[in-house]
Structure formats: structure tokens, C-alpha cells
C-alpha positions in Angstrom: -5.0 28.8 -4.5 -1.3 28.3 -5.2 0.1 24.9 -4.5 2.9 24.7 -2.0 4.9 21.8 -3.6 5.7 20.6 -7.1 5.7 16.9 -7.7 6.7 14.5 -10.4 5.6 11.0 -11.1 8.2 8.7 -12.6 6.5 5.8 -14.3 3.2 7.7 -14.6 1.6 5.4 -17.2 1.1 2.4 -14.9 -1.9 1.8 -12.7 -0.4 3.2 -9.5 1.1 6.1 -11.5 -2.3 6.9 -12.7 -3.7 6.8 -9.2 -0.9 9.1 -8.0 -1.7 11.6 -10.7 -5.4 11.4 -9.9 -4.7 12.1 -6.2 -2.1 14.8 -6.8 -4.3 16.6 -9.4 -6.9 17.1 -6.7 -4.5 17.7 -3.8 -4.6 21.3 -2.5 -0.9 21.5 -1.8 0.7 19.8 -4.9 1.1 20.8 -8.5 2.1 18.0 -10.9 5.0 19.3 -12.8 6.0 16.2 -14.7 4.9 12.6 -15.4 7.3 10.4 -17.2 6.8 7.3 -19.4 9.3 5.8 -21.7 6.5 4.0 -23.7 4.1 7.0 -23.9 6.6 9.9 -24.3 4.8 13.0 -25.7 1.3 11.4 -25.3 -1.2 13.1 -23.1 -1.8 11.7 -19.7 -5.5 11.4 -20.6 -4.7 9.1 -23.5 -3.5 6.5 -21.1 -5.7 7.3 -18.0 -9.1 8.2 -19.4 -10.3 9.5 -16.1 -7.6 12.2 -16.3 -8.5 13.5 -19.8 -9.0 17.0 -18.3 -5.4 17.0 -17.1 -3.2 19.3 -19.2 0.0 17.3 -19.1 2.0 15.1 -21.5 4.4 12.3 -20.5 8.0 13.1 -20.8 11.2 11.1 -20.9 12.4 9.6 -17.6 15.9 10.7 -18.7 14.9 14.4 -18.5 13.8 14.8 -14.9 12.7 18.2 -13.8 13.7 19.7 -10.4 10.7 19.3 -8.0 10.0 19.1 -4.3 8.7 15.6 -4.3 9.4 12.7 -6.7 7.1 9.7 -6.6 8.7 6.7 -8.3 6.2 4.1 -9.7 8.8 1.9 -11.3 9.2 -1.9 -11.3 11.4 -3.5 -8.6 15.1 -2.8 -9.3 14.7 0.5 -11.2 14.6 2.9 -8.3 17.8 1.4 -6.7 19.5 1.9 -10.1 18.4 5.5 -10.6 18.2 6.7 -7.0 21.0 9.2 -7.5 19.1 10.9 -10.3 15.9 10.8 -8.3 17.5 12.4 -5.3 19.3 15.0 -7.4 15.9 16.0 -8.9 13.9 16.2 -5.6 14.3 16.9 -2.0 12.0 14.1 -1.1 11.7 10.7 -3.0 8.8 8.4 -2.3 9.4 5.0 -3.9 6.5 2.7 -4.5 8.5 -0.3 -5.5 10.1 -2.8 -3.1 13.6 -1.3 -3.4 13.8 0.4 -0.1 11.3 -1.4 2.1 13.6 -3.8 3.9 16.3 -3.0 6.4 19.3 -5.0 5.2 21.2 -6.3 2.2 20.8 -9.8 3.6 17.0 -9.6 3.4 17.2 -8.5 -0.3 19.6 -11.4 -1.0 17.1 -13.8 0.6 13.8 -12.4 -0.8 14.7 -10.6 -3.9 17.7 -10.5 -6.2 20.1 -8.6 -4.0 20.5 -4.8 -3.7 22.6 -2.4 -5.7 22.6 0.4 -3.0 22.4 -1.2 0.4 24.1 1.8 2.0 20.8 3.8 1.5 18.6 1.2 3.2 19.2 2.8 6.7 18.1 6.2 5.3 14.7 4.9 4.1 11.5 5.2 6.2 8.5 2.9 5.7 5.6 4.9 4.5 2.7 3.3 6.5 1.8 6.1 8.9 -0.2 3.8 11.2 3.1 2.0 11.8 5.8 4.6 11.4 4.3 8.1 11.7 6.8 9.3 14.2 9.7 8.8 11.8 8.2 10.3 8.7 8.4 14.1 9.4 11.4 15.4 7.4 12.1 12.0 5.8 13.7 12.4 2.4 13.6 8.8 1.2 10.3 7.0 1.8 9.3 3.4 0.8 5.7 2.8 0.3 4.6 -0.6 1.6 3.5 -3.6 -0.4 -0.2 -4.1 -0.8 -0.4 -7.6 0.6 1.9 -6.7 3.5 -0.1 -3.5 4.2 -3.3 -5.5 4.5 -1.8 -8.1 6.8 0.1 -5.6 9.0 -3.0 -3.4 9.4 -5.0 -6.4 10.6 -2.5 -7.9 13.0 -0.8 -4.8 14.4 -3.3 -4.1 17.2 -2.7 -7.6 18.6 0.9 -6.8 19.1 0.3 -3.3 20.3 -1.9 -4.7 23.1 0.5 -7.6 23.9 -2.1 -10.2 23.0 0.5 -11.6 20.7 4.2 -11.9 21.6 5.6 -13.1 18.3 5.9 -16.7 19.3 2.4 -17.7 18.2 1.3 -19.4 15.0 -0.1 -17.0 12.5 -1.6 -17.9 9.1 -2.3 -15.1 6.6 -4.5 -15.7 3.6 -4.7 -12.8 1.1 -7.0 -12.5 -1.9 -6.0 -9.8 -4.3 -7.3 -8.2 -7.6 -5.6 -8.2 -11.0 -4.3 -4.6 -10.8 -1.6 -5.9 -8.3 0.3 -7.2 -11.3 0.4 -3.7 -12.8 -0.5 -2.5 -16.3 1.9 -5.1 -17.8 0.7 -7.9 -15.6 0.8 -10.5 -18.4 -1.4 -13.5 -19.0 -2.2 -14.2 -15.3 -3.9 -10.8 -15.0 -5.6 -10.7 -18.4 -9.4 -10.6 -18.2 -10.2 -14.0 -19.8 -7.7 -15.8 -17.5 -8.7 -13.9 -14.4 -12.5 -14.0 -14.8 -14.1 -16.2 -12.2 -10.9 -17.5 -10.6 -9.9 -18.0 -7.0 -6.3 -19.1 -7.9 -3.5 -19.6 -5.4 -0.5 -17.9 -7.0 1.9 -17.8 -4.1 1.0 -20.6 -1.7 4.3 -20.1 0.1 7.3 -17.9 0.0 5.7 -14.6 -1.1 8.1 -11.7 -0.9 5.8 -9.6 1.2 6.3 -12.1 4.1 9.6 -10.3 4.6 7.9 -6.9 5.3 5.3 -8.4 7.6 8.0 -10.2 9.6 10.2 -7.2 9.7 7.6 -4.8 11.0 5.6 -7.1 13.3 8.6 -9.1 14.6 7.1 -12.4 14.0 7.1 -15.2 11.4 3.9 -15.7 9.4 2.6 -18.4 7.1 1.4 -16.5 4.1 -0.6 -17.6 1.1 -1.9 -15.3 -1.7 -4.8 -16.0 -4.1 -5.6 -14.2 -7.4 -9.3 -13.5 -7.5 -11.8 -12.0 -9.9 -11.4 -8.4 -8.8 -9.7 -5.5 -10.6 -8.7 -3.7 -7.4 -8.7 -4.6 -3.8 -6.8 -6.9 -1.3 -8.6 -8.8 1.5 -6.5 -10.5 4.2 -7.8 -13.1 6.6 -5.4 -13.9 9.4 -5.8 -17.0 11.7 -4.2 -16.4 15.0 -3.7 -18.7 18.0 -2.9 -16.7 21.1 -1.2 -18.3 24.1 -3.7 -17.0 26.6 -7.5 -16.7 26.6 -8.8 -13.5 25.0 -12.3 -12.0 25.3 -14.1 -9.8 22.7 -13.7 -6.9 25.1 -9.9 -7.4 25.0 -10.0 -7.4 21.2 -12.2 -4.3 21.0 -9.8 -2.6 23.4 -6.8 -3.5 21.3 -8.3 -2.4 18.0 -9.7 0.8 19.4 -6.5 1.5 21.2 -4.5 1.3 17.9 -6.9 2.9 15.5 -9.6 5.0 17.1 -7.6 8.2 16.2 -6.5 7.1 12.8 -8.1 9.1 10.0 -8.0 6.2 7.5 -9.0 3.2 9.5 -12.6 1.9 9.9 -13.3 -0.8 12.4 -15.8 -3.3 11.1 -16.3 -6.3 13.4 -19.7 -8.0 13.3 -22.7 -5.6 13.8 -25.6 -5.6 11.4 -26.2 -5.2 7.7 -24.8 -7.0 4.7 -21.2 -5.9 5.1 -20.5 -7.1 8.7 -16.7 -7.5 8.1 -14.1 -5.6 6.1 -14.9 -5.6 2.4 -12.7 -4.4 -0.6 -15.7 -3.0 -2.4 -16.4 -0.6 0.5 -12.9 1.0 0.2 -12.4 0.9 -3.6 -10.8 4.1 -4.8 -10.2 5.3 -1.2 -7.2 5.4 1.1 -9.2 3.7 3.9 -8.5 0.4 5.5 -11.3 -1.6 7.0 -10.1 -3.8 9.9 -12.2 -6.3 12.0 -12.1 -9.6 13.9 -14.1 -12.5 15.2 -13.4 -14.7 18.2 -13.5 -18.5 18.0 -13.3 -19.7 21.6 -13.8 -23.4 20.8 -10.6 -23.5 18.7 -8.8 -20.8 20.8 -8.5 -18.8 17.6 -8.8 -15.1 16.6 -9.8 -14.5 13.0 -8.7 -11.1 11.8 -9.9 -9.4 8.6 -8.6 -6.4 6.8 -9.5 -4.9 3.4 -7.8 -2.2 1.4 -7.7 -0.9 -2.2 -4.3 -2.3 -3.3 -3.6 0.8 -5.5 -4.6 3.3 -2.8 -3.9 2.2 0.8 -1.6 -0.4 -0.6 0.3 1.9 -2.8 -0.5 5.4 -4.2 -2.7 6.6 -1.3 -0.2 5.4 1.3 2.5 7.2 -0.6 0.6 10.5 -0.5 -0.4 10.0 3.1 3.3 9.5 4.0 4.3 12.6 1.9 1.7 14.6 3.8 3.2 13.6 7.1 6.8 14.1 5.9 6.0 17.6 4.7 3.9 18.6 7.7 0.7 18.9 5.7 -2.8 18.0 6.8 -2.6 14.2 6.8 -5.9 13.8 5.0 -5.2 16.4 2.3 -6.1 15.0 -1.1 -7.3 11.7 0.3 -10.8 12.5 1.6 -12.7 10.2 -0.8 -14.6 7.6 1.2 -15.5 5.1 -1.5 -18.8 4.4 -3.2 -22.0 2.4 -2.4 -23.5 0.7 -4.2 -20.9 -0.1 -6.7 -20.1 -3.1 -9.0 -17.0 -5.3 -8.8 -14.0 -3.1 -7.8 
């Protein structure tokens, strides 16, 4: 079968770059034309990503971009905004996996990041998360894949806003536990195995940059804390919510089914039986699925919301391909059908 679209992956030697190459290699509508890496130029893709040893491709220089249909940029924050003209000259559609085009305004980048070099393009960018922004993705030519922590939190909380259980005035506390791959292939000491092993370490008690995304897309302020834990991949969000009016379990099931029962990559997991009664990162490792669930605490007038994703899939590469599928009018699930493994060791 002949692929319909050619794709390149800029920054293909990192973790999310490797995941993108894995997905695109098995995607029925894409052919990978190029993967770039400044550090591994001329090395085979398989020499960096051992699961891709069968892939007949070598890394090339990011200075020599080929003309393709879709360019996926897996570069650190700040790189895409600097090179966006070259990216857009090389491809009709650019999907950026950094934070460079996620927020709406220059003022937000001044507050949460280190400013923005190309604020005039922010209005052209579409947020990649289809469960939130599907209607605006078809035909989009600049797409910003969401942050993993923000994705986990948004997926958990969104149904409460869709169903008007929350108005945006309530107190919301978000606690995220995330694996070491969040820091990327060059994550440094904090992500090294000896330092990471066995930890439950708060690394962003307040002021995490992903708060800006959550607040932008849900229209509410959240109190956000992130922990580094002893996982390689995965993000688990626990959100404590205090609605203004009494809520029943029936209300919650109605809200979550209303938002997600037709979504191809969302599994509702709220109580029930078995070992895994609530969302679990192990159950979605390697997949583009999000597990979302909840529990009601009537005595404290609290809703506890859970969500679990693979930070490199639903929180990055999988979300990017899902958005590209929608943008190009392809089958949404193309290339993303893997459901995860069980049993499996630590993800």
C-alpha cells in the first residue's frame, strides 16, 4: 500500500521523537522521509532507538530539511519559534510538540516562559488535543501538541465543565505524578536512574508552567503540584474538586459519559471490580489512551477525579499524530490502535 503523506521528524533522537517515528513507521497513511538530529547525524535511527532497528533511515542535519507534507517538531522549548519559518517552508502542516505555540498570547509567554519571538503566529495555532479542540483541527497548518501534565489534568476535569457541574469559581487542586521520560533524553541528574529510583519527589510544588494551559482551556484557576516518581513513562493526575452544589454519582456518570462515550481514546474507569479500579498509568503505557475516573466524597463535599496517560503518547507523540489525522481528514485511530499491555512491569 502506498502512503498518502510524507512526514519528517525534527529532533528525532529524543524520547518523543522516537515514539513519533515508531507510530509513523506503522501508520498506514504516512511514510517517514526524514528524521533529523544534530547529535546523531548520519547514525541509523536504530542505533539510538533500539526498538526501531528495522527502520531503514539515518538521521540527517536539521539544517537540510526536505520538503514533506507534515513536519513534526520534537525540539526543546524555544527552538520551534526560532525556526518556524524554515519548518513552514518545508511542510504544509507543522505539528509542534514543544510549548512554543500552545498559549494564546505574548503576555502569557512573558508570565510563564521567557517571552515569545513570534507572537504574531499564536493566533494561527490550534491546540492538538482532539477531545478539546476537534472542530478546529481540520485543515489546520500549525498545531501545538499539549503538555503531558496539562493533558492529564484537562482530560480529568473537562467533563465537569461540559456538564456545568463546575463554573470556574470553585477551588480545584491538581496533583500530578509523572515518570522520568518527561524530562526528555537529556533530562539531567533529576531523571537519572540512581536519583529517580524509589522517589516520590515534589519538583514543582507551585508555579508549574502547565498551569497556564489548564487555565487557558478550562477557564479556571487551579492549584497545581507535580511529583517526580519512580516510573519511566506515565502521568497520573488526581484532582480534588469542591463543587458549589450537591452532586450525585449519577450526575458524574452522566457528565463523563456525555463527554467521552464516543471518544476513541478515552476509557472510563471509576470503581468497579478488580485490581485496577481507577485510572492507572501501567494500563495505558505505550498507547494513546487516556483513562479517566472519579469518586464522590459526600462528607467533605468533594469530587476526586483521576486520569492516567502515557506522557510520551497521549501527552505528546500520540496526541500529535491523532491531531494530524484529524487535520488531514484521515481515520482518527490510524496508527494508534495499540491498547497497552497486561501484565507488564513498571512502565
